[in-house]
N, C-alpha and C positions, 0 to 999 in steps of 0.2 A: 902448776899447784894442781891439786886437786881436793873435794871436797865433799861430802857425804852426811846427809843427814838422817833425820826420821820422820818420813811423811805423817801425816795425819792418822795411817788406816796400818803404821805400827811399821811400814816396810822403809829398808832403808835403801836411801837415791841418791843419785847423785845430784849435785847444785848445778851442773852444768852439763854440757854433752861429753860425753866420754871419749868420743874419735876427733871429732875438728869443733871444738868450741867457737873458735875466730870466724869458720864460714858458717857455721848455724847460726850466731848472730847477725852475719851477714842475711842469708836466707829470709831470716822472720823481720827483719827491715824490709826487704823487696817484697814483703806483702803489705806492706802499709799503700796507703791511698795516695797520691800527689799532693803531698804537704806545703802550703803557701806560706804558715809562718813556724819557723821550728820548735814545738812547745812540745815535752812528750812527758807523758806519765809513765813510769816504769813499773809493774807490778811483779817484786819479785825479781832481784836483780842476780841471784845466783852468788858468783864472783867475779860479777863484773862486765862478761866480755861484749855485751850490750851495749856499754854508755862509750869506749872509745872507739866502736864502729859509729856511732851516732854524730861523734866530734869527727870523725873521718868524713863521715857523707852528708853532713848539713854545716851552713854557717853559725859559729855562734850558738850552737842549738841550747834551749831552756830544758832541762832532766831533772824530773821531778819524782824521787825513786822512792816507793813504799817497801820499805823493808822491815821487820822487826825483830831478826837475827842479827844483832851489833857483830858478832863472829864473822858473818857472811860480810859483814860492810867490811869490817877491818882486813879480811882475805882480800877482797875486790882493790881496796887501797894498794895493799903488799903488792898487791897482782900486774896493777896497770896505772902508769901515768897519769893522773886526772888534776894535776896542781892548778893547770888553767883555767878549767871550769870550776874548779872550787874558789880560788884567789876572784875572779869575774862575778863568785856568787849565780853561776849559772846551773848548780848542781845543790838541790835540796834533797835532802834525807827525810822521809818521815817516818817516823820510828814508831810510834804510838799512835794509836786509833782516841785521840783526844781533840777533841772542837778547838777547845781553846788554842793547842799545840798548832793544829793545821793553821788555822787563819793568823795566830803568830808568825807563822814561818811563810806564808804564802800573801802576806798583804801587799808588801811590797812588788808582787809578781801579779797582782791581779789582771791588768790590763795586756799582759800577756796570754793572759788564759781567758777575757773576753775575747779574744782574737782568734782564737781557737786550739785545741790541744788534740793529740794522737795519744792513744791508748796502745800502750807495748806491752802484753802480758805474755810474762815466759811463761813456758811448760810449769818449771817450778813452782810458779803462785797458783796453778791447779789444785797442788798436790801437797803442798807445806805450808802452813798457817793462811788454809782459805778464808776460814772467816775475819780475819785481820785483813784481808785484802779487801774483802767485801766490805769491811765496814769504812775503810779507809776509801772508795770508790764513791759508797755514800755520801763522806763526809765532803769528798770534793765536788760533787757535784751540788750540793746543796751549798758549797762555798760560791760557786761560779753564779747559781742563782740569786743570790747574796749580794753579789757585787754587782752582777748584772743591774738589778735592780736599782742600788744605790746613783749608777753610774746615771740611767737613764731620768731617774728621779731630778739628780743634778742637772741635767742637760736643759729637762724640760722647764725647769722653775728658776736658774740662773739669772736671765736678764728681770724678771720679775724681783727676782733678790736683790741684786744691786739697786737696784729703783727704792726699794723698800729701804733698805739701807740708809739711803742719801736723804728720804722725806724722814726719817727717824733720827736726822742728825739736831731737829732742835730739843725732840727729849731724851738723845744721849748726852747734850751740853747741860740740860738742867737739870738733871737730876744725878744725883752720888751712883760713882759704879758699883758692882756686885761685889767689888773686893771691899765693900764695906761691911759684907755681911760673912763672911770666912771666919768659922768657926764660933758663929754667934750662939749656936745652938749646940754647943758640943756635950755629948752626954744622952742627951733627949732621943728619944724615938720619933722617927718621923713616919707619917704615913700619907701614901700618893694616891692619892684617888684619881681614878679614871672611868672612863663611860661603856665598859664591857656591861652585858645584861647580867651578871653576876652580883654589879651592883645593888640590885635590889634585892639580894636576902641581907646585907648588913648597911645598910645607910644610915638604920635609924640610929645603929651603935655609936656613929660617929659625932654626934649630938654629946655624948656620955665623955667620948675621947678629948674634945677639944680642947680642954686646959690640962690637959696632961701629957698631948704628943704634940707635933707640928704638922700641920695637917696640908699640905700640898695637895692643890686640886687641878687638873689639867683645865685649861678653858672650856672644855665641852661640858663640862658637868656644873660651873659654876654658878650659874643661874638657879639649877636647881637645887645645889645646896643650899643658895641665901634664899629659895623660898621656904627650905625646912627648916629656918633659923638655924644652920649649922653653917660659923664662919671659920671660914681656911684661913690659916696664917698667910699663903702664898698661892697665887694663882699664875699659872704658865701660860705663855702665846709664843707659838712658833712657826705658824701657816701663812704663808705669803698671800692666798686668797682673801680679797674684800669682805667673803662672806663671814670670816672669821669675827669680825668685829658686832655682828648680831648677838654673838656669845654673851657681850658685856650692853645689850641693850634691855633699859629700864630694869638696873639691878641695884637701883637705890644705892645709899649709903653704903660704902663697904667697907667702913669703919675702920681697922688697924689693916685689913687686907692688902701687903702689897702686890705690885703685878711685877713678875720677871721675864720679859720679849725678850726674844733673839731680834738682833738686829736683822733679820732677812723678815720678821712678822710684818703685816700689813701695817702700813702708818695708820689707818683708823685705831686699830688698838691703843696703842699709849696715847691717841689724841684724846678717845674717848673718856679712857678711866681716869676716876676722877681722885683715887688714892696713891698713896707712893707707890714710884715706879723704878725699875731699874732696867734699863736695855742694854745687852751684853755688846761687848766690843764684835766689831767686823773686820778682817784685815783691807777688805773695802775702802773703808774712813780714813785709813793711814797715810794714804798721797793729799784727802781732801784736808787733814789736819794738820799734816806736815809733823805731826810727831807733838804737836803742841798741848794735845789734851789724848790721854789714852786709858780706857776703863778697862776695868777686870774683864776675864771671857770664861768661860766653861766651855767644857769638850763640845760638839759639836754632835748636837742630836738628831735625828729623824724624826722624829713626833715628840709631842709634848711631853708624853709619860718618858721620854728616853732623859727630855729637858728637866722634866723634876726628880728625877733619880739623881742626875748630874749636881741640880739643886742642895738637894737632901746630903749629898757627900761633902759640898762647900759647905754647908752651915754646920758640917764634922757630927751630923745626928747619927746614933749606932743604939738600935737596928735601925732600919728600913723596911715598911712593909709596902707590898702593894694592896689594893682593896679594886676591884674593877677591872683588874690589869688581864682579860681574857685571852686575847691574842688567838681567838678561833669562834667558833659560833654555839656558844653556850647551849642546849636544851635546841638548838634550830631555831634560835632569834641571830638578827642580824643587830638589832638596836635594843637598848634598855627599855625593857616595860614601862610604860607611860612617856616615851619621848614625845615632843612636837610632830614628829612624822604621823603618830596613831592619829592627829587629828585632822592631818592631810589625808587620810585612807577612808574617813569616817565613813564617805557618800559612798564610795564601793564595797561598805560591809553589808553583809545582810546574811540569811540561813544557807547560803554555797560558799561564802567567805568571809572567812576570818579573819581576827590580827595574826592568828600564828600561819594563816596560808601565806599572806601576805610578808611576814616576817621571812618563810621560807624561799617565797620567789623571790627577794630579793639578795638571798645567798644562793640560789642557784641560776640566776642572771649571771654569776664568777664562774659557772659551772667549768672552763676550758683551766681552770687555774686552781682548782680547789684540791686539797691534799687531805685524805683522811688519817687523821692521828687517834691518837686516847689521851683523855681530860686528865684533868689530876683526880680522878675517881678511878680512874682506869675505863672510864665507858669511851665506844666510838663517839666521833665529832667530826668537823670538818673546819680545817683552816684554810687560806689560801695564802699563793705566793708574796702577796704584800704584806699580809701579818707572820707569815713565816721568816721575811726579813726581818722585820722587827725583832723579833723572837732570838733569832742568831744574832742579832747585835746585844740586844739583854744578857744572851749567855757570856758573850764577851765582856761586858760591863760589869757582871757579877762576880766573873770571873778574878775580875782585876781589882773589887772592891773590897776594901780593909774592912768595910761594916759588914756585920752579920744582916742577910736578907731575907724576908719572908714574903715568900705568897701564901696574903690571905684572902685571897678570891672568892675562895670557896665555889670554881668554875673555871674550865675554861682550859688550856695549854699547861702543862708544866714547865716550870724555868728551870732549866738545868742549875745547879750551887744555889738555888733559894730552899731553903727549907718549909715544908708544906703544910698549913696547919690542918689538921684532920675537921 
């Protein structure tokens, strides 16, 4: 079989070597460095001669193929016997530069990608749909970064998470489960209040909205909202470190505000919280309880903001709006203006050291992982690898959500799939 396509410059080119396509595919693989883990990202498959070459050379290779020409994929499948890698799930096709599709197709193979992969760029990819291949490479790089950050966080916190789940057992058994809240706010809007710098722009508006929407606060802003006489309906906690309990110190009467805590959250938070509380289920509790008691659970969230989003969905809220969810260093600030950290800085402030300079110092401390991006207004700003990972998870969550999602933060990074308010 032979195939010609129209290159990006308008010329007609062959989708394979005109003379010895099998030998050329082997030659392309000869140029690869030594491979310890046989995972390959193939940019531009042509009519697929490189795929059986990989099958012959390596033991059960994982082949991730970026190709948006479905006719070429059909030609390759008609030309070569690829039943075995397809049946084994070792042949994955990425046919669109769509972030949610890339995450969905590669999530089952994240361990293979973290161990390392080799790029196999065919000559065709340089001349045919080059923009698509560049986009896919960027999406793949972002996915690997996102996966690595999640894995490292999981490994670092595993022991403490299990300990907290066990210590939260009294609160888990003593309180109702999250299933009691399912669709309790169906049809009502939800506002998720996070601690990004842009919150300073619209925090006062929350007081007028607290009787018209379900307000879900992350633990970081709970004391601030209470000090401003803003009464959230829910506050969420997920952080494993004991310092999180400080967000609930001296908050006084919490009224009808209910705490929703992940089982991995430090046990001091449910222990200290005086109002209604719901502790989510964790699989670690199953062997301890032997199936006698099992409360509901929400999806696993990376941050309190993710947990708040899943809670809003569980409540049946629609639309769901974010405020203070920057995921970037808005206007050169690391912390929300007026945060307690500014009181700690006071002895250092003076003519040659301002609050703004201290905020910027905190950002550049992570200069090795900073990323330049554009904010919701199109202005240049910075994020870092950790915030980028959180943003990637939000993109996936928003794409899968049945609710209308609104980015009302008035600052910070864009959220793909969320409607940005002007």
